[in-house]
DRENROMI-597821 format. One record per residue: x, y, z of N, C-alpha, C in turn. Coordinates in nm, 2 decimals. Example, Ala and Ser with C-alpha at 12.3 -4.5 7.8 and 13.67 -1.06 7.14 Angstrom:
BEGIN
R     n.u     n.v     n.w    ca.u    ca.v    ca.w     c.u     c.v     c.w
R    1.32   -0.57    0.78    1.23   -0.45    0.78    1.32   -0.33    0.78
R    1.28   -0.22    0.71    1.37   -0.11    0.71    1.29    0.00    0.79
! end
This chain:
BEGIN
R     n.u     n.v     n.w    ca.u    ca.v    ca.w     c.u     c.v     c.w
R    0.36    7.73    4.57    0.39    7.65    4.44    0.40    7.75    4.33
R    0.50    7.74    4.25    0.52    7.83    4.14    0.56    7.75    4.01
R    0.56    7.82    3.90    0.60    7.75    3.77    0.74    7.69    3.77
R    0.83    7.77    3.83    0.97    7.72    3.84    0.98    7.59    3.92
R    0.91    7.58    4.03    0.91    7.46    4.11    0.86    7.34    4.03
R    0.74    7.37    3.96    0.68    7.26    3.88    0.78    7.21    3.77
R    0.85    7.31    3.71    0.94    7.27    3.60    1.06    7.18    3.66
R    1.10    7.22    3.78    1.21    7.14    3.84    1.16    7.00    3.87
R    1.04    6.99    3.93    0.99    6.86    3.96    0.96    6.78    3.84
R    0.91    6.84    3.73    0.88    6.77    3.61    1.01    6.71    3.55
R    1.12    6.79    3.55    1.25    6.75    3.49    1.30    6.63    3.57
R    1.30    6.64    3.70    1.34    6.53    3.79    1.27    6.40    3.75
R    1.13    6.41    3.74    1.05    6.30    3.71    1.08    6.24    3.57
R    1.11    6.32    3.47    1.15    6.28    3.34    1.29    6.21    3.34
R    1.38    6.27    3.40    1.52    6.22    3.40    1.55    6.11    3.50
R    1.47    6.10    3.60    1.49    6.00    3.70    1.60    6.02    3.81
R    1.67    6.13    3.79    1.78    6.16    3.89    1.78    6.31    3.91
R    1.82    6.35    4.03    1.84    6.50    4.06    1.96    6.55    3.98
R    2.06    6.46    3.97    2.18    6.51    3.90    2.16    6.55    3.75
R    2.09    6.46    3.68    2.06    6.49    3.54    1.97    6.61    3.52
R    1.87    6.62    3.61    1.78    6.73    3.61    1.86    6.86    3.63
R    1.95    6.86    3.73    2.03    6.98    3.76    2.11    7.02    3.63
R    2.17    6.92    3.56    2.25    6.95    3.44    2.16    7.01    3.34
R    2.04    6.96    3.32    1.95    7.01    3.21    1.91    7.15    3.24
R    1.88    7.18    3.37    1.83    7.31    3.41    1.94    7.41    3.44
R    2.06    7.36    3.45    2.18    7.44    3.48    2.17    7.51    3.61
R    2.13    7.43    3.71    2.12    7.48    3.85    2.19    7.37    3.94
R    2.21    7.40    4.06    2.27    7.30    4.15    2.18    7.19    4.19
R    2.23    7.08    4.22    2.14    6.97    4.26    2.07    7.00    4.39
R    2.14    7.07    4.48    2.08    7.11    4.61    1.96    7.20    4.59
R    1.97    7.29    4.49    1.86    7.38    4.47    1.74    7.31    4.42
R    1.76    7.21    4.34    1.64    7.13    4.29    1.58    7.05    4.41
R    1.67    6.98    4.49    1.62    6.91    4.60    1.54    6.99    4.70
R    1.59    7.12    4.72    1.52    7.21    4.81    1.39    7.24    4.75
R    1.37    7.27    4.63    1.24    7.31    4.57    1.14    7.20    4.57
R    1.19    7.08    4.54    1.10    6.96    4.55    1.06    6.94    4.69
R    1.15    6.95    4.79    1.11    6.94    4.93    1.01    7.04    4.97
R    1.02    7.16    4.92    0.92    7.27    4.95    0.78    7.23    4.89
R    0.78    7.17    4.77    0.66    7.13    4.71    0.59    7.02    4.80
R    0.67    6.92    4.85    0.62    6.82    4.93    0.56    6.87    5.06
R    0.63    6.97    5.12    0.58    7.03    5.24    0.45    7.10    5.22
R    0.44    7.18    5.11    0.32    7.25    5.08    0.20    7.16    5.05
R    0.23    7.05    4.98    0.12    6.96    4.94    0.09    6.86    5.05
R    0.18    6.84    5.15    0.16    6.75    5.26    0.17    6.61    5.22
R    0.26    6.57    5.13    0.28    6.43    5.09    0.41    6.41    5.01
R    0.45    6.29    5.01    0.58    6.26    4.94    0.55    6.24    4.79
R    0.63    6.31    4.71    0.61    6.31    4.56    0.70    6.21    4.49
R    0.82    6.18    4.55    0.92    6.10    4.49    0.97    5.99    4.59
R    0.98    5.87    4.54    1.06    5.77    4.61    1.20    5.78    4.58
R    1.29    5.81    4.67    1.43    5.83    4.65    1.51    5.71    4.66
R    1.55    5.64    4.55    1.63    5.52    4.56    1.78    5.55    4.56
R    1.86    5.45    4.56    2.00    5.47    4.56    2.05    5.54    4.44
R    2.00    5.50    4.32    2.04    5.56    4.20    1.94    5.64    4.12
R    1.81    5.61    4.14    1.71    5.68    4.07    1.59    5.71    4.16
R    1.51    5.80    4.11    1.39    5.83    4.19    1.27    5.78    4.10
R    1.16    5.76    4.17    1.03    5.72    4.10    0.92    5.79    4.17
R    0.81    5.80    4.09    0.70    5.88    4.13    0.61    5.80    4.23
R    0.56    5.87    4.33    0.46    5.82    4.42    0.32    5.85    4.35
R    0.21    5.79    4.39    0.08    5.82    4.33    0.05    5.97    4.33
R    0.09    6.04    4.44    0.07    6.19    4.45    0.16    6.25    4.34
R    0.29    6.20    4.33    0.38    6.26    4.23    0.32    6.24    4.09
R    0.26    6.13    4.06    0.20    6.11    3.92    0.09    6.21    3.90
R    0.01    6.24    4.00   -0.09    6.34    3.98   -0.03    6.48    3.95
R    0.07    6.51    4.03    0.13    6.64    4.01    0.20    6.65    3.88
R    0.26    6.54    3.83    0.33    6.54    3.70    0.23    6.57    3.59
R    0.11    6.51    3.60    0.01    6.54    3.50   -0.03    6.69    3.50
R   -0.04    6.75    3.61   -0.08    6.89    3.62    0.04    6.97    3.57
R    0.16    6.93    3.60    0.28    7.01    3.56    0.29    7.01    3.41
R    0.26    6.90    3.35    0.26    6.89    3.20    0.15    6.97    3.14
R    0.03    6.98    3.20   -0.08    7.06    3.15   -0.04    7.21    3.16
R    0.02    7.25    3.27    0.07    7.39    3.29    0.17    7.42    3.18
R    0.26    7.33    3.15    0.37    7.36    3.05    0.30    7.37    2.91
R    0.21    7.29    2.88    0.14    7.30    2.75    0.06    7.43    2.74
R   -0.01    7.46    2.85   -0.08    7.59    2.84    0.01    7.71    2.82
R    0.12    7.71    2.89    0.21    7.82    2.88    0.27    7.82    2.73
R    0.30    7.71    2.68    0.35    7.71    2.54    0.24    7.76    2.44
R    0.12    7.72    2.47    0.01    7.77    2.38   -0.01    7.92    2.39
R    0.01    7.98    2.51    0.00    8.12    2.53    0.11    8.19    2.45
R    0.23    8.14    2.47    0.35    8.19    2.39    0.32    8.18    2.24
R    0.27    8.07    2.20    0.25    8.05    2.05    0.14    8.15    2.00
R    0.04    8.17    2.08   -0.07    8.26    2.04   -0.02    8.41    2.03
R    0.06    8.44    2.13    0.12    8.58    2.13    0.21    8.59    2.01
R    0.30    8.49    1.99    0.39    8.50    1.87    0.31    8.50    1.74
R    0.20    8.42    1.73    0.12    8.42    1.61    0.06    8.55    1.58
R    0.01    8.63    1.69   -0.04    8.76    1.66    0.06    8.85    1.60
R    0.19    8.84    1.64    0.30    8.91    1.58    0.32    8.86    1.44
R    0.31    8.73    1.42    0.34    8.67    1.29    0.24    8.72    1.18
R    0.12    8.75    1.22    0.02    8.80    1.12    0.06    8.95    1.08
R    0.14    9.01    1.17    0.18    9.15    1.13    0.31    9.15    1.05
R    0.39    9.05    1.08    0.52    9.04    1.01    0.57    8.90    1.01
R    0.50    8.81    0.94    0.54    8.67    0.93    0.56    8.62    0.79
R    0.56    8.49    0.77    0.58    8.43    0.64    0.50    8.30    0.63
R    0.46    8.27    0.51    0.38    8.15    0.49    0.42    8.09    0.35
R    0.46    7.97    0.35    0.50    7.90    0.22    0.39    7.80    0.19
R    0.32    7.82    0.07    0.22    7.73    0.03    0.27    7.65   -0.09
R    0.20    7.53   -0.11    0.24    7.45   -0.23    0.12    7.38   -0.28
R    0.13    7.34   -0.41    0.03    7.27   -0.48    0.07    7.23   -0.62
R   -0.02    7.15   -0.68    0.01    7.12   -0.82   -0.02    7.24   -0.91
R    0.01    7.23   -1.03    0.00    7.35   -1.12   -0.15    7.39   -1.14
R   -0.24    7.30   -1.14   -0.38    7.34   -1.16   -0.43    7.42   -1.03
R   -0.39    7.37   -0.92   -0.43    7.44   -0.79   -0.36    7.58   -0.79
R   -0.24    7.59   -0.82   -0.16    7.71   -0.82   -0.21    7.82   -0.92
R   -0.27    7.77   -1.03   -0.31    7.86   -1.14   -0.46    7.90   -1.12
R   -0.54    7.81   -1.07   -0.69    7.84   -1.08   -0.75    7.85   -0.95
R   -0.69    7.81   -0.84   -0.75    7.82   -0.71   -0.68    7.92   -0.61
R   -0.55    7.90   -0.60   -0.48    7.98   -0.51   -0.48    8.13   -0.53
R   -0.47    8.18   -0.66   -0.46    8.33   -0.68   -0.57    8.41   -0.61
R   -0.70    8.36   -0.62   -0.81    8.44   -0.56   -0.80    8.43   -0.40
R   -0.76    8.31   -0.35   -0.74    8.29   -0.21   -0.63    8.38   -0.15
R   -0.52    8.38   -0.22   -0.40    8.46   -0.18   -0.43    8.61   -0.19
R   -0.51    8.65   -0.28   -0.55    8.79   -0.30   -0.63    8.84   -0.17
R   -0.72    8.76   -0.13   -0.80    8.79   -0.01   -0.72    8.79    0.11
R   -0.63    8.69    0.12   -0.54    8.67    0.24   -0.45    8.79    0.25
R   -0.39    8.83    0.14   -0.30    8.95    0.13   -0.37    9.08    0.17
R   -0.49    9.09    0.13   -0.57    9.21    0.17   -0.59    9.21    0.32
R   -0.61    9.10    0.39   -0.63    9.09    0.53   -0.50    9.11    0.61
R   -0.39    9.05    0.55   -0.27    9.04    0.62   -0.15    9.08    0.53
R   -0.15    9.21    0.50   -0.05    9.26    0.39    0.09    9.24    0.43
R    0.13    9.22    0.56    0.27    9.21    0.60    0.32    9.07    0.61
R    0.23    8.97    0.58    0.27    8.83    0.58    0.34    8.81    0.45
R    0.46    8.76    0.45    0.54    8.73    0.33    0.49    8.59    0.27
R    0.43    8.59    0.16    0.37    8.47    0.10    0.47    8.42   -0.01
R    0.48    8.29   -0.01    0.56    8.22   -0.12    0.48    8.10   -0.16
R    0.49    8.07   -0.29    0.41    7.96   -0.35    0.51    7.87   -0.43
R    0.50    7.74   -0.40    0.58    7.63   -0.46    0.49    7.54   -0.54
R    0.52    7.51   -0.66    0.45    7.41   -0.74    0.54    7.30   -0.79
R    0.51    7.18   -0.73    0.59    7.06   -0.76    0.50    6.94   -0.75
R    0.55    6.82   -0.78    0.48    6.70   -0.76    0.46    6.67   -0.61
R    0.35    6.60   -0.59    0.31    6.58   -0.45    0.42    6.52   -0.36
R    0.49    6.42   -0.41    0.59    6.35   -0.33    0.70    6.45   -0.29
R    0.74    6.55   -0.37    0.84    6.65   -0.33    0.78    6.75   -0.23
R    0.65    6.78   -0.25    0.59    6.87   -0.16    0.58    6.81   -0.02
R    0.54    6.68   -0.01    0.53    6.62    0.12    0.66    6.61    0.19
R    0.77    6.59    0.11    0.90    6.59    0.17    0.93    6.73    0.23
R    0.90    6.83    0.16    0.93    6.97    0.20    0.84    7.01    0.32
R    0.72    6.95    0.34    0.64    6.98    0.46    0.71    6.92    0.58
R    0.76    6.80    0.56    0.83    6.74    0.67    0.96    6.81    0.71
R    1.03    6.87    0.62    1.15    6.95    0.65    1.13    7.09    0.67
R    1.00    7.13    0.69    0.96    7.27    0.72    0.99    7.37    0.61
R    1.01    7.32    0.49    1.03    7.41    0.38    0.90    7.46    0.32
R    0.79    7.39    0.35    0.66    7.42    0.31    0.57    7.41    0.43
R    0.48    7.52    0.45    0.40    7.52    0.57    0.26    7.45    0.54
R    0.21    7.47    0.42    0.07    7.43    0.39    0.06    7.40    0.25
R   -0.01    7.29    0.21   -0.02    7.25    0.07   -0.16    7.21    0.04
R   -0.21    7.24   -0.08   -0.34    7.19   -0.13   -0.31    7.09   -0.24
R   -0.34    6.96   -0.21   -0.30    6.85   -0.29   -0.41    6.76   -0.33
R   -0.40    6.69   -0.44   -0.49    6.59   -0.48   -0.48    6.47   -0.38
R   -0.60    6.42   -0.33   -0.60    6.31   -0.24   -0.63    6.18   -0.32
R   -0.60    6.06   -0.26   -0.57    6.04   -0.12   -0.42    6.06   -0.08
R   -0.40    6.10    0.04   -0.27    6.10    0.10   -0.28    6.04    0.23
R   -0.20    5.94    0.26   -0.20    5.87    0.39   -0.06    5.88    0.45
R   -0.06    5.96    0.56    0.07    5.98    0.63    0.04    6.02    0.77
R    0.07    5.93    0.87    0.04    5.95    1.01    0.10    6.08    1.07
R    0.21    6.13    1.01    0.27    6.25    1.07    0.21    6.38    1.01
R    0.12    6.37    0.91    0.06    6.48    0.85   -0.09    6.49    0.87
R   -0.14    6.61    0.88   -0.28    6.64    0.89   -0.34    6.66    0.75
R   -0.44    6.58    0.72   -0.50    6.59    0.58   -0.65    6.63    0.60
R   -0.68    6.74    0.54   -0.82    6.80    0.56   -0.88    6.81    0.42
R   -0.97    6.72    0.38   -1.04    6.73    0.25   -1.12    6.86    0.24
R   -1.12    6.93    0.13   -1.19    7.05    0.12   -1.26    7.07   -0.01
R   -1.22    7.00   -0.12   -1.28    7.02   -0.25   -1.31    6.89   -0.32
R   -1.42    6.88   -0.39   -1.45    6.76   -0.47   -1.49    6.82   -0.61
R   -1.39    6.81   -0.70   -1.41    6.87   -0.83   -1.45    6.76   -0.94
R   -1.55    6.79   -1.02   -1.58    6.70   -1.12   -1.48    6.71   -1.24
R   -1.44    6.60   -1.29   -1.35    6.59   -1.41   -1.44    6.58   -1.53
R   -1.40    6.66   -1.63   -1.48    6.66   -1.76   -1.39    6.62   -1.88
R   -1.45    6.58   -1.99   -1.38    6.56   -2.11   -1.36    6.69   -2.19
R   -1.24    6.73   -2.21   -1.22    6.85   -2.29   -1.17    6.81   -2.43
R   -1.22    6.88   -2.53   -1.18    6.86   -2.67   -1.17    6.99   -2.74
R   -1.12    6.98   -2.87   -1.13    7.09   -2.96   -1.28    7.11   -3.00
R   -1.33    7.23   -3.03   -1.47    7.25   -3.06   -1.52    7.16   -3.18
R   -1.44    7.13   -3.28   -1.48    7.05   -3.39   -1.47    6.90   -3.37
R   -1.43    6.86   -3.25   -1.41    6.71   -3.23   -1.54    6.64   -3.23
R   -1.54    6.51   -3.27   -1.67    6.43   -3.27   -1.73    6.43   -3.14
R   -1.66    6.42   -3.03   -1.72    6.41   -2.90   -1.79    6.54   -2.86
R   -1.74    6.65   -2.92   -1.81    6.78   -2.89   -1.95    6.79   -2.94
R   -1.98    6.70   -3.03   -2.12    6.69   -3.08   -2.22    6.61   -3.00
R   -2.16    6.54   -2.90   -2.24    6.46   -2.81   -2.29    6.54   -2.69
R   -2.40    6.51   -2.63   -2.45    6.58   -2.51   -2.36    6.54   -2.39
R   -2.33    6.41   -2.38   -2.24    6.36   -2.28   -2.16    6.25   -2.34
R   -2.05    6.21   -2.28   -1.95    6.12   -2.33   -1.96    5.99   -2.26
R   -1.99    5.88   -2.34   -1.99    5.74   -2.29   -1.84    5.70   -2.26
R   -1.81    5.65   -2.14   -1.67    5.62   -2.11   -1.60    5.53   -2.22
R   -1.68    5.43   -2.27   -1.62    5.34   -2.37   -1.57    5.41   -2.49
R   -1.62    5.53   -2.53   -1.58    5.60   -2.65   -1.44    5.67   -2.63
R   -1.40    5.68   -2.50   -1.27    5.75   -2.47   -1.15    5.67   -2.53
R   -1.17    5.54   -2.54   -1.06    5.46   -2.60   -1.03    5.47   -2.74
R   -1.12    5.55   -2.81   -1.11    5.56   -2.96   -1.02    5.68   -3.00
R   -0.98    5.76   -2.90   -0.91    5.88   -2.94   -0.78    5.90   -2.86
R   -0.68    5.96   -2.92   -0.56    5.99   -2.84   -0.58    6.07   -2.72
R   -0.52    6.03   -2.61   -0.53    6.10   -2.48   -0.41    6.19   -2.45
R   -0.43    6.31   -2.40   -0.33    6.39   -2.35   -0.35    6.41   -2.20
R   -0.27    6.36   -2.12   -0.30    6.34   -1.98   -0.19    6.40   -1.89
R   -0.23    6.41   -1.76   -0.13    6.45   -1.66   -0.03    6.33   -1.66
R    0.10    6.37   -1.61    0.20    6.27   -1.62    0.18    6.16   -1.52
R    0.23    6.04   -1.55    0.22    5.92   -1.47    0.29    5.95   -1.33
R    0.22    5.89   -1.23    0.28    5.91   -1.09    0.21    6.02   -1.01
R    0.14    6.11   -1.08    0.07    6.22   -1.01   -0.06    6.16   -0.95
R   -0.11    6.21   -0.84   -0.24    6.16   -0.78   -0.35    6.18   -0.88
R   -0.36    6.29   -0.96   -0.47    6.30   -1.05   -0.46    6.20   -1.16
R   -0.34    6.16   -1.21   -0.33    6.06   -1.31   -0.37    5.92   -1.25
R   -0.34    5.90   -1.12   -0.38    5.77   -1.06   -0.53    5.76   -1.06
R   -0.60    5.87   -1.03   -0.75    5.87   -1.04   -0.79    5.83   -1.17
R   -0.73    5.89   -1.28   -0.77    5.86   -1.42   -0.74    5.72   -1.45
R   -0.62    5.67   -1.42   -0.58    5.53   -1.45   -0.68    5.43   -1.39
R   -0.72    5.46   -1.26   -0.81    5.37   -1.19   -0.95    5.37   -1.26
R   -0.99    5.49   -1.31   -1.12    5.50   -1.38   -1.12    5.42   -1.51
R   -1.01    5.42   -1.59   -1.01    5.35   -1.71   -1.00    5.20   -1.68
R   -0.93    5.16   -1.58   -0.93    5.01   -1.54   -1.07    4.97   -1.50
R   -1.14    5.04   -1.42   -1.27    5.00   -1.37   -1.37    5.00   -1.48
R   -1.36    5.09   -1.58   -1.45    5.09   -1.69   -1.41    5.00   -1.80
R   -1.29    4.93   -1.79   -1.24    4.84   -1.89   -1.23    4.91   -2.02
R   -1.17    5.03   -2.02   -1.15    5.11   -2.14   -1.00    5.12   -2.17
R   -0.95    5.08   -2.29   -0.81    5.09   -2.31   -0.76    5.24   -2.32
R   -0.64    5.27   -2.27   -0.59    5.40   -2.27   -0.49    5.42   -2.38
R   -0.53    5.51   -2.48   -0.44    5.54   -2.59   -0.37    5.68   -2.56
R   -0.27    5.67   -2.47   -0.20    5.79   -2.42   -0.10    5.84   -2.53
R   -0.13    5.95   -2.59   -0.04    6.01   -2.69    0.06    6.10   -2.63
R    0.03    6.16   -2.52    0.12    6.26   -2.46    0.09    6.28   -2.31
R    0.19    6.30   -2.23    0.16    6.33   -2.09    0.26    6.44   -2.04
R    0.21    6.53   -1.96    0.28    6.64   -1.90    0.22    6.68   -1.77
R    0.30    6.75   -1.69    0.25    6.80   -1.56    0.19    6.94   -1.58
R    0.21    7.00   -1.70    0.17    7.14   -1.73    0.03    7.14   -1.79
R   -0.07    7.19   -1.71   -0.21    7.19   -1.76   -0.23    7.28   -1.88
R   -0.15    7.39   -1.89   -0.16    7.48   -2.00   -0.12    7.41   -2.13
R   -0.01    7.33   -2.12    0.03    7.25   -2.24   -0.08    7.15   -2.28
R   -0.14    7.08   -2.18   -0.24    6.99   -2.21   -0.35    7.06   -2.29
R   -0.40    7.18   -2.24   -0.51    7.25   -2.31   -0.47    7.30   -2.45
R   -0.34    7.34   -2.46   -0.30    7.39   -2.59   -0.30    7.27   -2.69
R   -0.25    7.16   -2.65   -0.25    7.04   -2.74   -0.39    6.99   -2.78
R   -0.48    7.00   -2.68   -0.62    6.96   -2.71   -0.68    7.06   -2.80
R   -0.66    7.19   -2.78   -0.72    7.29   -2.87   -0.67    7.28   -3.01
R   -0.55    7.23   -3.03   -0.49    7.21   -3.16   -0.54    7.09   -3.23
R   -0.62    7.00   -3.16   -0.67    6.88   -3.22   -0.58    6.76   -3.21
R   -0.48    6.76   -3.12   -0.39    6.65   -3.11   -0.45    6.54   -3.03
R   -0.55    6.56   -2.96   -0.61    6.46   -2.87   -0.72    6.52   -2.78
R   -0.77    6.44   -2.69   -0.86    6.48   -2.59   -0.80    6.46   -2.45
R   -0.87    6.52   -2.35   -0.82    6.50   -2.22   -0.93    6.50   -2.12
R   -0.90    6.45   -2.00   -1.00    6.45   -1.89   -0.94    6.54   -1.78
R   -1.01    6.64   -1.74   -0.94    6.75   -1.66   -1.04    6.81   -1.56
R   -1.00    6.86   -1.45   -1.09    6.93   -1.36   -1.16    7.04   -1.43
R   -1.29    7.06   -1.41   -1.36    7.17   -1.48   -1.30    7.30   -1.44
R   -1.25    7.32   -1.32   -1.20    7.45   -1.28   -1.08    7.49   -1.37
R   -1.01    7.39   -1.43   -0.90    7.42   -1.51   -0.93    7.48   -1.65
R   -1.06    7.46   -1.69   -1.10    7.52   -1.82   -1.21    7.62   -1.81
R   -1.26    7.65   -1.69   -1.37    7.74   -1.67   -1.33    7.88   -1.72
R   -1.21    7.93   -1.70   -1.17    8.06   -1.74   -1.16    8.06   -1.90
R   -1.11    7.95   -1.96   -1.10    7.95   -2.10   -1.24    7.95   -2.17
R   -1.34    7.89   -2.10   -1.48    7.89   -2.16   -1.54    8.03   -2.15
R   -1.51    8.09   -2.04   -1.57    8.23   -2.02   -1.51    8.33   -2.12
R   -1.38    8.30   -2.16   -1.31    8.39   -2.26   -1.34    8.34   -2.40
R   -1.42    8.24   -2.42   -1.45    8.18   -2.55   -1.33    8.13   -2.63
R   -1.24    8.07   -2.55   -1.12    8.02   -2.62   -1.15    7.88   -2.68
R   -1.06    7.83   -2.76   -1.09    7.72   -2.85   -1.09    7.58   -2.77
R   -1.19    7.57   -2.68   -1.20    7.44   -2.61   -1.35    7.41   -2.59
R   -1.38    7.29   -2.59   -1.52    7.24   -2.56   -1.51    7.14   -2.45
R   -1.62    7.12   -2.38   -1.61    7.01   -2.27   -1.75    6.94   -2.27
R   -1.74    6.82   -2.23   -1.86    6.74   -2.21   -1.85    6.66   -2.08
R   -1.96    6.64   -2.01   -1.95    6.56   -1.89   -1.96    6.41   -1.93
R   -1.91    6.32   -1.84   -1.92    6.18   -1.86   -2.06    6.13   -1.84
R   -2.10    6.04   -1.92   -2.24    5.98   -1.91   -2.23    5.86   -1.81
R   -2.34    5.85   -1.73   -2.34    5.75   -1.63   -2.26    5.78   -1.51
R   -2.15    5.72   -1.50   -2.06    5.74   -1.38   -1.98    5.87   -1.39
R   -1.99    5.95   -1.29   -1.92    6.07   -1.28   -1.78    6.05   -1.23
R   -1.68    6.13   -1.26   -1.55    6.12   -1.22   -1.51    6.24   -1.14
R   -1.46    6.22   -1.02   -1.42    6.34   -0.93   -1.28    6.33   -0.89
R   -1.23    6.45   -0.86   -1.09    6.46   -0.80   -1.11    6.53   -0.67
R   -1.06    6.47   -0.56   -1.07    6.53   -0.43   -0.94    6.59   -0.39
R   -0.95    6.71   -0.34   -0.84    6.79   -0.30   -0.85    6.83   -0.15
R   -0.73    6.84   -0.09   -0.73    6.87    0.06   -0.61    6.94    0.10
R   -0.62    7.01    0.21   -0.51    7.08    0.27   -0.42    6.98    0.35
R   -0.30    6.99    0.34   -0.20    6.90    0.40   -0.10    6.99    0.48
R   -0.08    6.95    0.61    0.02    7.03    0.69    0.07    6.94    0.80
R    0.18    6.98    0.86    0.24    6.89    0.96    0.15    6.89    1.08
R    0.14    6.76    1.14    0.06    6.74    1.26    0.13    6.79    1.38
R    0.08    6.89    1.45    0.14    6.95    1.57    0.04    6.97    1.67
R    0.08    7.00    1.79   -0.01    7.03    1.90   -0.08    7.16    1.88
R   -0.01    7.26    1.82   -0.07    7.39    1.80   -0.05    7.43    1.65
R   -0.16    7.48    1.59   -0.16    7.52    1.45   -0.12    7.67    1.44
R   -0.02    7.70    1.37    0.02    7.84    1.36   -0.09    7.93    1.31
R   -0.10    8.05    1.36   -0.21    8.14    1.32   -0.21    8.17    1.17
R   -0.09    8.18    1.11   -0.08    8.21    0.97   -0.15    8.10    0.88
R   -0.13    7.97    0.93   -0.20    7.86    0.86   -0.35    7.86    0.89
R   -0.39    7.87    1.02   -0.53    7.87    1.05   -0.61    7.98    0.98
R   -0.55    8.10    0.96   -0.62    8.20    0.89   -0.63    8.17    0.74
R   -0.53    8.11    0.68   -0.54    8.07    0.54   -0.65    7.97    0.52
R   -0.67    7.87    0.62   -0.77    7.78    0.61   -0.91    7.85    0.62
R   -0.92    7.95    0.71   -1.04    8.02    0.73   -1.08    8.10    0.60
R   -0.98    8.17    0.54   -1.01    8.24    0.42   -1.05    8.15    0.31
R   -0.99    8.04    0.30   -1.03    7.94    0.19   -1.17    7.89    0.21
R   -1.21    7.86    0.34   -1.34    7.81    0.37   -1.45    7.92    0.33
R   -1.42    8.04    0.34   -1.51    8.15    0.30   -1.53    8.15    0.15
R   -1.43    8.11    0.08   -1.44    8.11   -0.07   -1.46    7.98   -0.13
R   -1.48    7.88   -0.05   -1.49    7.74   -0.11   -1.59    7.72   -0.21
R   -1.71    7.79   -0.20   -1.82    7.77   -0.29   -1.78    7.81   -0.43
R   -1.68    7.89   -0.45   -1.64    7.94   -0.58   -1.57    7.83   -0.66
R   -1.52    7.72   -0.59   -1.44    7.62   -0.66   -1.52    7.49   -0.65
R   -1.48    7.40   -0.74   -1.55    7.26   -0.74   -1.69    7.27   -0.78
R   -1.77    7.18   -0.73   -1.91    7.18   -0.76   -1.94    7.12   -0.90
R   -2.06    7.13   -0.94   -2.11    7.07   -1.07   -2.09    7.16   -1.18
R   -2.02    7.12   -1.29   -2.01    7.21   -1.41   -2.15    7.24   -1.47
R   -2.16    7.36   -1.53   -2.29    7.39   -1.59   -2.30    7.31   -1.72
R   -2.43    7.29   -1.77   -2.45    7.21   -1.89   -2.39    7.29   -2.01
R   -2.30    7.23   -2.08   -2.24    7.30   -2.20   -2.34    7.32   -2.31
! end
C-alpha cells in the first residue's frame, strides 16, 4: 500500500466512478482499477461495490477512506509546515486594525516581530472593521486586531485585550477637577466621538442608552488624533481607550483624563483571521509575539 494507491482509491470514492476519477487524476481508467484491485488483494477484502453506473463503499472501504483522508491531511500539514519555515525567511504578512490599534499597539509588536523575522515583508492596513473583514475573506488581509464583538462563522475571533475607556478633557475643563466622572454629567458637555458605525462607537452608544444619558455629539471622526486635538483645544470631551492618551500624558501634553465613577466602561479587542485547518506560521508567530507583550497594553489606568 502506498500514498498513490490511497489517493486513487480516495478519488474514486469521492467521484463515484472510475471514469471521473481517471479524468481528475489524468491517468487511464484501467490503471486506477488495477491499483484499487491491488489494495483489495493486500487488505483481503472488497472495498467498493461496483454497480452498473456508480461504485459505493463497503464497510471496509469506509474505514480505508477515513484513513486515506487522514493521510492526505497529514501530508498537507507537513507541506504547510515546511513552506511556513521558508515563509519566515522570505514571506509576507498583511495586518489590519483601526487607527487606535495601528498607532498605539501595533508599532511595538511589529518592531519585535521584525527583529525576530527581518525578511518577512510586513504591511499594515487601517480601515473600518467592515472593510477589513471583507479583505480577510478575499485574502487581502491575513490578520486583524479589531474591536469586538465580531460574529462570523467563517472567521476565527480570539479576544486578547480588555481596555478601560476613560473621559478625556482639556486640563482646565470642569470635569478635570473631579476625582471621577459621574456618567450623568457627560450629557452636559459637547462630545467628540468616534464615527457612527464603528464597533467602538457602538460600545459608547450602548453605554449612554443603558445609563439614560443624552448624547450631545458635537463632532465625530475616525481619526483619534483629531479627536484628541479638538478635546485639547476645549471644543468638547471624549471617551477614549486609555492606551490612546497614555503617550500624551507621559509627554505632558494638554490633556487630562478621569475614570468613570461606579460602572466602568471597557473596549474588548481581539485577533481576527480566516478559519482554516492550518494556521500559517507567519500568523501564529505574530500571535505569539503579541502574547509576550500583552501586559503592556490594556489593564487599569493609573489614578490621575
